[in-house]
C-alpha positions in Angstrom: 12.9 9.4 22.9 12.3 6.4 24.2 11.3 3.0 22.1 7.8 3.0 23.2 6.9 6.8 22.2 8.6 6.2 18.9 6.3 3.2 18.1 2.9 5.3 18.8 4.8 7.9 16.6 5.3 5.0 13.8 1.9 3.7 14.5 0.1 7.2 14.2 2.3 8.5 11.3 1.2 5.7 9.5 -2.8 5.8 10.6 -3.0 9.3 9.6 -1.3 8.6 5.9 -3.7 5.6 6.3 -6.7 8.0 6.1 -5.3 10.1 3.8 -5.3 7.7 1.0 -8.5 5.7 2.3 -10.3 9.6 2.2 -8.8 11.2 -0.9 -9.5 7.4 -2.9 -13.2 7.7 -1.7 -13.8 11.3 -2.4 -11.3 13.0 -4.8 -10.4 9.7 -6.9 -6.8 7.2 -6.7 -4.7 9.3 -8.8 -5.2 12.4 -6.4 -5.0 9.9 -3.2 -1.8 8.5 -4.7 -0.4 12.4 -5.2 -0.9 13.3 -1.6 0.8 9.9 0.1 4.2 10.6 -2.0 3.9 14.3 -1.1 3.6 12.6 2.7 6.8 10.3 2.1 9.3 11.9 3.2 8.1 13.9 6.6 6.8 9.9 7.0 10.3 8.7 6.5 11.7 11.4 8.9 8.7 10.6 11.9 10.0 7.1 11.4 13.9 7.6 11.1 14.0 10.7 12.7 17.1 10.4 14.4 19.2 8.8 12.0 18.0 11.8 9.6 19.1 14.3 12.4 22.6 12.4 12.8 23.8 12.5 9.3 26.4 15.8 9.1 28.5 16.1 6.3 31.7 18.4 6.3 29.5 22.2 5.4 26.5 21.1 7.5 26.5 19.8 11.2 23.8 17.4 12.3 20.4 18.8 13.4 18.7 17.9 16.6 15.9 15.1 16.0 13.2 16.2 17.5 13.0 19.4 15.3 13.4 17.0 12.5 9.9 15.3 13.7 8.1 18.4 14.7 8.5 19.8 11.3 7.4 16.4 10.1 4.9 16.1 12.1 3.5 20.0 10.5 4.3 18.7 7.2 2.0 16.0 7.9 -1.1 18.1 9.3 -0.7 20.0 5.9 -2.8 17.7 3.5 -5.5 18.1 6.1 -5.0 21.9 6.0 -5.7 21.9 2.7 -9.1 20.1 3.1 -10.4 21.8 5.7 -9.5 25.6 4.0 -10.9 23.7 0.4 -14.4 22.9 2.9 -14.5 26.4 4.9 -14.5 28.1 0.5 -16.5 26.5 -0.7 
């Protein structure tokens, strides 16, 4: 991935998690907001350091494709948004 695209992905993922924190803090409280941010910590790290995480391999498991690591991280980052939309639709 080019440096510009990687930088943009880092900025967008950080912005998304920051928006989660602000909105959950406002609507649900600080405890829920911190819980959501902690849930987003690993996917955020996978977006930021996906190439390094994908390159890690061991004797029993080969390395993973970096693109797959980053795509799955983005899917996991959007789960709180889907949760909230589903909650609003159901109520």
